[in-house]
C-alpha positions as CSV (number, residue, x, y, z in Angstrom):
1,M,-70.7,171.0,220.1
2,T,-68.5,173.0,217.6
3,T,-69.8,172.2,213.7
4,A,-67.2,169.8,213.3
5,T,-68.1,167.8,215.3
6,L,-71.4,167.9,213.8
7,T,-70.4,167.2,210.4
8,A,-67.5,164.8,211.5
9,P,-68.7,161.4,209.9
10,V,-69.3,158.5,212.5
11,S,-67.3,155.5,212.0
12,R,-69.7,152.7,211.3
13,T,-69.7,149.4,213.5
14,G,-71.5,145.5,212.6
15,H,-71.0,143.3,210.1
16,D,-69.9,145.5,207.6
17,T,-66.7,146.1,209.2
18,V,-65.7,142.6,210.2
19,P,-63.5,141.1,208.2
20,I,-63.9,138.2,205.6
21,T,-61.6,136.0,206.9
22,R,-63.2,136.3,210.5
23,L,-66.8,135.7,208.9
24,F,-65.2,132.4,207.0
25,A,-63.9,131.4,210.3
26,A,-66.9,131.8,211.9
27,E,-68.9,129.6,209.6
28,L,-66.1,127.2,209.3
29,R,-66.8,126.5,213.1
30,W,-71.1,127.1,213.0
31,I,-70.8,124.1,210.0
32,F,-67.9,121.4,212.1
33,R,-70.0,121.6,215.5
34,R,-72.7,120.4,213.9
35,P,-73.2,116.6,214.5
36,R,-74.0,115.4,211.5
37,T,-72.0,116.9,209.4
38,L,-69.0,114.9,211.4
39,A,-71.5,111.9,211.2
40,V,-71.2,112.3,207.6
41,L,-67.8,113.0,207.0
42,G,-66.7,110.0,209.4
43,L,-69.1,107.9,207.2
44,L,-67.1,109.0,204.5
45,A,-63.6,108.6,205.6
46,L,-65.3,105.0,206.9
47,V,-66.4,103.9,203.4
48,P,-62.4,103.5,202.2
49,I,-61.7,101.1,205.1
50,V,-64.6,98.8,204.6
51,I,-63.8,98.4,200.6
52,G,-59.8,97.9,201.5
53,I,-60.7,94.9,203.7
54,G,-63.9,94.0,202.0
55,L,-62.0,93.4,198.9
56,T,-58.6,91.3,200.8
57,L,-61.8,88.4,202.0
58,V,-62.2,87.6,198.0
59,D,-60.0,86.5,195.4
60,D,-61.1,88.0,192.3
61,G,-63.0,91.4,191.8
62,P,-66.5,91.7,192.6
63,G,-67.9,89.8,189.5
64,G,-71.6,90.7,188.3
65,G,-71.8,93.3,186.8
66,G,-71.2,94.3,182.9
67,S,-68.7,95.4,180.7
68,N,-70.3,98.9,181.0
69,D,-70.7,98.7,184.9
70,S,-68.3,100.8,185.8
71,G,-68.5,100.5,189.7
72,A,-67.8,96.9,189.5
73,A,-65.2,97.1,186.6
74,L,-62.7,99.8,189.4
75,L,-63.8,97.3,192.4
76,S,-62.4,94.7,190.7
77,S,-59.1,96.6,189.5
78,A,-58.6,97.6,193.0
79,V,-58.2,94.8,194.1
80,N,-53.8,94.5,195.3
81,N,-53.9,98.1,193.7
82,A,-53.1,100.7,196.7
83,F,-53.9,103.0,193.3
84,V,-57.1,102.2,192.2
85,L,-58.3,102.2,195.7
86,P,-59.3,105.3,196.6
87,I,-60.7,106.6,193.1
88,A,-62.5,103.4,193.3
89,A,-63.9,104.7,197.2
90,M,-64.3,107.9,195.4
91,V,-66.8,107.1,192.5
92,M,-68.9,104.8,194.0
93,T,-69.8,107.2,196.5
94,L,-70.1,109.8,194.0
95,T,-73.6,108.4,192.9
96,L,-75.3,109.2,196.7
97,L,-73.2,109.6,199.0
98,L,-70.6,112.4,198.4
99,P,-73.6,114.8,196.9
100,L,-75.7,114.0,200.4
101,A,-72.9,115.8,202.4
102,S,-73.2,119.1,199.7
103,A,-76.3,118.8,199.9
104,M,-76.2,119.1,203.4
105,A,-74.2,121.9,204.0
106,G,-76.5,123.8,200.9
107,A,-79.2,122.9,203.3
108,D,-77.3,124.0,206.2
109,A,-76.2,127.1,205.2
110,I,-79.5,128.9,204.2
111,A,-82.6,126.9,204.6
112,G,-81.5,125.7,208.0
113,E,-80.3,129.3,209.7
114,A,-84.4,130.2,208.3
115,A,-85.9,127.6,209.9
116,H,-83.4,128.6,213.5
117,G,-84.9,132.1,212.6
118,T,-80.5,133.2,212.4
119,L,-80.5,133.9,209.2
120,R,-82.7,137.0,209.2
121,G,-79.9,138.7,211.3
122,W,-78.1,138.0,208.4
123,L,-80.7,139.8,206.4
124,V,-81.3,143.2,208.4
125,A,-78.1,143.6,209.1
126,P,-75.6,146.0,207.1
127,V,-73.8,143.3,205.6
128,S,-74.5,143.1,201.6
129,R,-76.9,139.8,200.8
130,G,-73.1,139.0,198.2
131,R,-70.7,138.6,200.8
132,L,-73.3,136.6,202.6
133,L,-73.5,134.4,200.1
134,V,-69.7,134.0,199.6
135,V,-69.2,133.1,202.8
136,K,-72.5,131.0,202.8
137,A,-70.7,129.1,199.7
138,F,-67.1,128.9,200.9
139,G,-68.7,126.7,203.8
140,V,-70.2,124.3,201.4
141,A,-67.0,124.6,199.3
142,T,-65.2,123.7,202.4
143,V,-67.1,120.7,203.4
144,S,-66.6,119.3,199.9
145,V,-63.2,119.7,199.9
146,V,-62.7,118.1,203.5
147,A,-65.1,115.1,202.2
148,V,-62.7,114.2,199.6
149,L,-59.8,114.6,201.5
150,A,-60.5,112.5,204.1
151,M,-61.5,109.2,202.1
152,C,-58.5,110.3,199.7
153,V,-56.5,110.0,202.9
154,T,-57.3,106.8,204.1
155,G,-58.0,105.7,201.1
156,V,-53.9,105.7,200.1
157,V,-53.2,104.5,203.8
158,T,-55.7,101.8,203.7
159,G,-53.9,100.8,200.1
160,L,-50.9,101.1,201.4
161,I,-51.2,98.9,204.3
162,I,-52.6,96.3,202.7
163,N,-51.3,96.0,199.3
164,G,-47.8,97.7,200.1
165,T,-45.8,100.3,197.5
166,D,-45.4,97.9,195.2
167,S,-48.5,97.8,194.1
168,L,-48.7,101.7,192.2
169,F,-50.1,101.2,188.9
170,T,-51.8,101.6,186.3
171,L,-54.3,99.9,184.4
172,S,-52.5,99.8,181.3
173,G,-50.0,97.6,183.2
174,T,-47.1,101.0,184.1
175,T,-46.2,100.7,188.0
176,L,-45.9,104.6,189.1
177,S,-44.3,106.1,191.8
178,L,-45.6,106.9,195.1
179,G,-45.2,110.9,194.2
180,G,-47.1,109.7,190.6
181,A,-50.0,107.5,192.1
182,L,-50.8,110.6,194.5
183,L,-50.5,113.1,192.1
184,R,-53.2,111.6,189.7
185,I,-55.4,110.8,193.2
186,L,-55.1,114.6,193.9
187,I,-56.7,114.9,190.0
188,V,-59.6,112.6,190.7
189,G,-60.1,114.6,194.1
190,G,-60.0,117.6,192.9
191,W,-62.2,117.1,189.8
192,I,-64.8,115.5,191.9
193,V,-64.3,118.4,194.3
194,L,-65.9,120.3,192.1
195,Q,-68.7,118.6,191.1
196,L,-69.4,118.9,194.3
197,W,-69.6,122.3,194.5
198,A,-71.4,122.0,191.5
199,V,-73.9,120.1,193.7
200,G,-73.7,122.8,196.3
201,A,-74.3,125.9,194.3
202,V,-77.5,124.3,193.6
203,A,-78.4,123.2,196.8
204,L,-77.7,126.6,198.0
205,A,-80.4,127.9,194.7
206,I,-83.3,125.6,196.8
207,S,-81.9,126.4,199.9
208,S,-82.5,130.1,199.2
209,W,-86.4,129.9,198.5
210,T,-87.4,127.5,201.4
211,E,-86.8,127.6,205.2
212,H,-87.1,123.4,205.2
213,P,-83.8,121.8,205.0
214,M,-84.7,118.2,204.2
215,L,-86.8,119.6,201.2
216,V,-83.3,120.8,199.8
217,V,-81.8,117.5,200.5
218,A,-84.3,115.4,198.9
219,S,-84.8,117.6,195.7
220,V,-80.8,117.8,195.1
221,L,-81.5,113.7,195.5
222,A,-83.9,113.6,193.8
223,T,-82.1,115.4,191.0
224,N,-79.0,113.4,190.5
225,I,-81.1,110.2,190.9
226,V,-83.2,111.6,188.2
227,F,-80.0,112.9,185.8
228,T,-79.2,109.6,186.2
229,I,-82.1,107.3,185.0
230,L,-82.0,110.3,181.8
231,G,-78.5,109.7,181.6
232,F,-79.2,106.0,180.4
233,L,-82.0,106.7,178.0
234,T,-80.6,106.9,174.1
235,S,-83.6,108.1,172.6
236,L,-82.8,111.5,175.2
237,S,-78.7,111.6,173.7
238,W,-79.2,114.9,172.9
239,L,-79.9,115.5,176.4
240,H,-77.0,114.1,178.0
241,P,-74.3,117.3,177.4
242,F,-76.3,119.2,179.9
243,L,-76.7,116.4,182.7
244,L,-74.0,116.8,185.8
245,T,-73.8,113.6,186.6
246,K,-73.0,112.6,182.7
247,N,-69.7,110.5,182.9
248,W,-69.4,110.7,186.7
249,T,-68.0,106.8,186.7
250,E,-66.3,106.6,183.7
251,A,-64.1,110.0,183.3
252,P,-61.8,108.9,186.4
253,A,-61.0,105.9,185.3
254,G,-59.0,107.9,182.3
255,V,-56.7,108.9,185.5
256,L,-56.0,104.7,185.5
257,Q,-54.0,104.9,181.9
258,D,-50.8,105.5,181.0
259,P,-51.5,108.2,179.0
260,M,-54.0,109.6,180.8
261,A,-57.3,110.3,179.1
262,T,-58.7,113.6,179.7
263,T,-61.2,114.5,177.7
264,M,-63.9,113.4,180.1
265,L,-62.3,115.3,182.9
266,S,-62.6,118.5,180.9
267,E,-66.0,118.4,179.8
268,G,-67.4,117.5,183.1
269,A,-65.5,120.3,184.7
270,L,-66.8,122.5,182.4
271,R,-70.1,121.5,182.7
272,A,-69.8,121.5,187.0
273,A,-68.9,125.2,186.4
274,C,-71.9,126.0,184.5
275,Y,-74.2,124.6,187.1
276,I,-71.9,126.7,189.5
277,V,-72.6,130.0,188.2
278,V,-76.2,129.1,187.5
279,G,-76.8,127.5,191.1
280,L,-74.6,130.9,192.7
281,S,-76.8,133.2,190.4
282,L,-80.1,131.9,191.2
283,A,-78.9,132.4,194.8
284,Y,-77.7,135.8,195.0
285,G,-81.3,137.0,193.1
286,R,-82.8,135.1,195.4
287,L,-81.2,136.5,198.5
288,A,-81.2,140.4,197.3
289,T,-85.0,140.4,197.6
290,R,-85.3,138.3,200.3
291,D,-86.5,140.0,203.9
292,G,-86.1,137.3,206.7
């Protein structure tokens, strides 16, 4: 055996040599093979259809809500309006079902794998913790995008089938073209996806500290409920700008006006971005010191 042979670098094998795109594909296959993930996505896709059919059975908008009831106001506006229907459906589910999808994805990403013993293979493999977090965050983000996109598609199709293309008008009374309406719906959908990414980042942070996925889901949903309650307390108005759920039901309504009101959308996007940074930083800090 020659000296050159002894000193030649040995090519490493393992997870560190696998392209990141291959890891992304493997993570997505793992995510979308879970029955509970498919069940939640299917339920979300059905929500606009159920709302659209329900609105055709009433002569007027749903009553019982005051002027401050944004959800009821959106549902009232969605009657005979194909443009408002998908937005109203997304806003109504933003209080529970959509965050549930992101929370479940974040819980399964780390805590779920830790519970099944598959996470340890990632942690002891020659792969950086940052790369592991990127793959897991990508999976959670994809679930959020698919959930919102499914609601957008079924909402638009349902609205057009029930009301036709002549029912695309804003709350200001101006009529929109199909392309203009779709653009505004995508703006709301993109904003909601950003909020769900923030929820997913918080779920990943909590998930990195436990091996119980249901604890992660319960913690995230409970936090959303607490934030919503705190948002109603005027004595805590100084705290409201820091609450992720602030203006969740009011901000999308700005897109329904002509011209669009984007102030609350911008504030909500900045707030969500801060939660994403903090959540992923906490998750990375925990994964960097975790052995199993």
